C-alpha atoms as one frame of an Amber mdcrd trajectory, in Angstrom:
protein
  60.108  90.884 126.628  60.173  92.434 129.855  61.526  95.775 130.854  64.553
  94.613 132.054  65.245  92.212 129.150  65.136  95.105 126.355  67.034  97.434
 128.452  70.016  94.705 128.821  69.595  93.952 124.864  69.828  98.209 124.470
  72.874  98.322 126.492  74.693  95.174 125.067  74.140  96.651 121.778  75.074
 100.054 122.032  78.712  98.755 123.865  79.240  96.248 120.829  78.644  98.875
 118.448  81.382 101.345 120.484  83.503  98.674 120.769  83.322  97.933 116.857
  83.667 101.841 116.108  86.876 101.737 118.928  88.314  98.286 116.867  87.768
 100.055 113.184  89.475 103.079 114.163  92.241 101.725 116.133  92.824  99.020
 112.640  92.721 102.590 110.879  95.582 104.150 113.319  97.784 101.204 112.687
  97.460 101.115 108.999  97.693 105.035 108.223  99.923 106.354 111.519 103.860
 106.716 111.244 106.147 103.913 111.410 109.047 103.859 113.993 112.226 104.656
 112.814 114.944 102.084 112.402 117.963 104.824 112.532 120.428 105.204 115.733
 120.245 108.065 117.911 123.475 109.920 118.799 124.524 112.707 121.014 127.833
 114.592 120.363 130.250 114.623 123.184 132.084 117.772 121.670 128.904 119.866
 121.111 125.704 118.257 122.324 123.849 118.376 119.130 121.634 115.411 118.868
 121.154 113.508 115.455 120.183 110.458 113.917 121.983 107.959 111.279 121.670
 104.173 109.883 120.874 101.407 111.980 123.918  99.381 110.649 126.154 102.109
 112.332 127.962 101.927 115.209 130.409 105.176 115.524 128.708 108.468 113.398
 130.102 111.444 112.950 128.764 114.729 114.237 127.217 116.869 111.285 128.071
 119.941 113.066 131.760 119.409 114.501 133.060 116.496 112.884 133.809 114.411
 116.106 132.986 110.628 116.222 130.037 109.917 119.127 128.786 106.297 119.900
 124.827 105.685 119.889 122.804 106.390 122.375 121.537 102.861 124.072 117.954
 103.943 126.228
């Protein structure tokens, strides 16, 4: 093997190892990372308090002042 071939094999193996490590950590993050919440976000029109409630709720009562509020749409 020539020096060029050895250098090419070395670089390809090093990049392959880095790709394998990156893939492993990406899979690990998916498995142990926090799951996105299904809750809806509400902001009180009266006092400005931001809170969450279940996904199946269209209108929710503010825990601070008791005003009924619509969900925030992003």
